[in-house]
VOKE-876291 format. One line per 4 residues: for each residue x, y, z of C-alpha. Coordinates in steps of 0.001 Angstrom, whole numbers, plus 500000, padded with zeros to 6 digits. Each point is the difference from the previous one (the first is absolute). Layout:
N
X Y Z | ...
//
This chain:
271
499486 498223 482580 | 503083 499147 498370 | 501883 500707 503265 | 497800 497629 501957
500971 497144 496607 | 503750 501402 500838 | 499961 499700 503922 | 497867 496704 499295
502731 498039 498034 | 502447 501457 502403 | 498297 498525 502778 | 500075 496794 498571
503901 500126 498840 | 500090 500130 504018 | 497931 497239 501040 | 497124 502743 501531
496486 499321 499513 | 498212 502096 497189 | 496828 499593 502351 | 502039 503075 501896
498336 502030 497190 | 496448 499242 499026 | 498421 503121 503008 | 499792 503145 497758
503473 502123 501278 | 500412 503984 500169 | 502473 502257 497741 | 501217 503080 501491
497461 503064 499182 | 501610 502938 498027 | 499868 503252 501838 | 497809 502195 498127
497412 496964 499718 | 496476 501054 499869 | 498233 498246 502644 | 496302 500437 498288
499941 496450 498752 | 501131 498387 502401 | 498748 498519 503254 | 502482 501150 502992
500171 498086 503461 | 502894 499397 502305 | 503002 498068 499283 | 500350 498011 503186
503302 498298 500410 | 499153 496671 500608 | 499860 496640 499074 | 498483 499085 496712
497736 496824 500384 | 497319 498679 497815 | 497128 497993 500720 | 498059 497360 498266
497221 499650 501645 | 501993 496892 502113 | 503478 500816 500249 | 501599 502835 500606
503328 500471 498166 | 502996 502098 499411 | 501166 501600 496507 | 502073 496785 499745
497189 497780 500382 | 501007 498667 502971 | 497184 499873 503002 | 500434 501868 502684
499675 498820 503504 | 496609 501701 501761 | 498543 498925 502766 | 496437 498560 499276
497944 502729 502004 | 501247 502652 497387 | 499218 497477 496636 | 496616 500048 501637
499701 503542 499773 | 501072 500125 496243 | 496803 499823 497318 | 499342 497300 497648
500853 501762 497012 | 503775 500253 498867 | 501611 503395 501521 | 503720 502059 498805
501316 501960 502591 | 502128 500750 502352 | 501104 498695 503942 | 500402 502950 501998
501035 500490 503415 | 500465 504194 500150 | 502128 502545 498732 | 503982 499582 499939
499351 495893 501297 | 500982 498601 497171 | 502873 498073 501747 | 497759 498829 502776
497089 498643 497520 | 502765 498556 497639 | 500924 497957 503115 | 496643 498790 501040
498621 498673 496462 | 503035 498154 499497 | 499886 497403 503273 | 498853 496900 498832
498013 499958 503057 | 497874 503109 500620 | 500363 501958 503149 | 496318 500612 501023
500889 503332 502175 | 502279 501644 496264 | 496789 499493 497745 | 497526 501521 502014
502019 503501 499025 | 499855 498505 496504 | 496738 501287 497737 | 500049 499056 496437
499700 503298 498057 | 498031 499099 496608 | 500384 501804 497031 | 498967 497175 496616
497189 497457 499704 | 501409 497968 497210 | 497454 498349 499540 | 497795 503052 499510
497715 501465 497248 | 500372 503289 498138 | 502774 502639 500242 | 502221 500939 503439
496869 503055 500848 | 497981 497222 499889 | 501776 497157 502002 | 501374 502656 502663
496405 500580 500793 | 498648 496208 500003 | 503708 500082 502269 | 498862 502608 503009
496985 497583 500507 | 502054 497459 501653 | 501476 501636 502264 | 500060 498234 503700
502637 498395 502338 | 502717 499991 498734 | 499620 500905 496272 | 500320 503375 499554
499224 501532 496171 | 502407 502778 499393 | 498392 503473 499425 | 500003 501265 496859
499475 503672 498921 | 499586 502161 496943 | 502472 503056 499931 | 499670 502519 497466
503268 501912 499499 | 504095 499152 500413 | 500244 502194 502467 | 497041 498146 502125
502142 497120 499226 | 502935 501491 501583 | 498518 501519 502738 | 498657 496321 501078
503497 498343 499389 | 500933 502176 502891 | 497912 499552 502477 | 500296 496425 499528
503896 499730 500291 | 499816 502488 502434 | 497627 497620 502004 | 502473 497475 499631
498353 498447 496605 | 502235 498682 497393 | 498028 501405 497146 | 497015 499867 497945
498855 497589 497032 | 497893 501380 497062 | 498104 497126 498071 | 498365 500959 497105
495806 500369 500774 | 499385 498367 496187 | 502613 496632 500359 | 498519 496679 499180
501858 496698 502031 | 503689 500383 499482 | 503493 498096 501280 | 503440 500777 499809
501695 503423 499838 | 497540 502903 498639 | 499481 503449 499073 | 496304 499265 501699
501550 499962 503508 | 502694 503002 500677 | 501655 500882 503391 | 501020 503114 501425
502301 500064 502028 | 502782 503095 501412 | 502729 497534 498611 | 499491 497634 497170
500183 496323 500733 | 500757 496707 497456 | 501063 496811 500233 | 502763 498178 498519
501204 496459 500343 | 503358 499033 501890 | 502708 499045 497334 | 502896 500196 501975
502415 501265 503465 | 502718 502057 499711 | 502260 499496 502954 | 500524 503087 502458
502671 501469 500884 | 501753 502130 502631 | 497636 499976 503033 | 497584 497764 497956
502570 497130 499461 | 498846 496782 500314 | 496507 501359 499210 | 497547 501033 497749
501409 503333 498066 | 497359 500274 497146 | 497586 497762 498601 | 499482 500007 495807
496892 499232 498621 | 498182 500296 497157 | 496539 501823 498805 | 497066 498536 498437
501606 501874 496331 | 503158 497742 500878 | 502020 503659 501258 | 501932 498629 502394
502117 502734 502861 | 501054 499654 503635 | 498541 500678 503749 | 502967 500568 502290
497511 502589 502850 | 496755 499222 501855 | 501365 496463 501677 | 499584 499298 503688
503766 498774 501363 | 497862 496148 500517 | 498530 500373 496532 | 504295 500782 498393
500669 497040 502400 | 497406 497844 498230 | 498946 501472 496675 | 496904 499213 498027
500799 497350 498079 | 500795 499527 496136 | 496124 499287 498106 | 498399 502093 503167
497369 503010 498345 | 501191 503454 502049 | 498581 503433 500184 | 501904 502481 499846
499816 504243 500085 | 501086 502615 497390 | 499663 503562 498957 | 499208 500232 496306
502013 497885 497015 | 503249 500503 497697 | 499240 500699 496415 | 500358 495865 499778
498191 499108 502417 | 501711 499236 503010 | 498570 501219 503330 | 501987 503811 502095
501326 498833 503162 | 498188 496773 500855 | 500376 498503 502816 | 498416 496944 501470
497180 500104 501821 | 498636 496244 501189 | 499204 496558 498118 | 496788 500064 498330
497205 498672 501548 | 499169 497232 497985 | 500721 497675 502255
//
């Protein structure tokens, strides 16, 4: 909760909407976690989208430009999930959902992988069971399963990653509805990732002269560090602007909380 407040304050300081953090957001799972209290699912590399029964919106609160036929296949009750085009297809998906005029042929490749009922009753296990009854058309409830040991969890992680997936999500089966960054929802990936706000640009030198050398970023906890790797040539020429939220990968944390071997992954998909 404190981390969420810190990031909300930081977003406010750079003029970004607090609405971007209203859904439940995951923390990183510890390596030796016991999965038995959780329902486990694949982590889909998609774009978060919230359906209020009438309008489909990004995490930022901005409406998604969606074909009428796609909206017609959504139920009247609110849903939370990911727009998804398939494994390793994030860039194509991002380009599609950002368009102000939807391209029908592109949207035919997208499904809505739903994992929460924002107005549902009971704990998450009960809400997930209700979600499973809503399958049809573009709506595809995320498959949840119980695992009995960390060894089973690691085996499933390897299976998903080997098939091109990002990782796994662990949602407390007894969790009430919640919002913001929380231990009720965890992500497990071969390499950890997190989000930070861009607070500065460091100019490049040598072959990067006249381009971006590194981003200076700040975490929700107020820790500042630099991201100097992971950028494409286009991103070095036109870097994420100050105030934007970026996702970075890292191996582990120093005793002071700084990420080790951090590299830029992408601009966060709040849109």
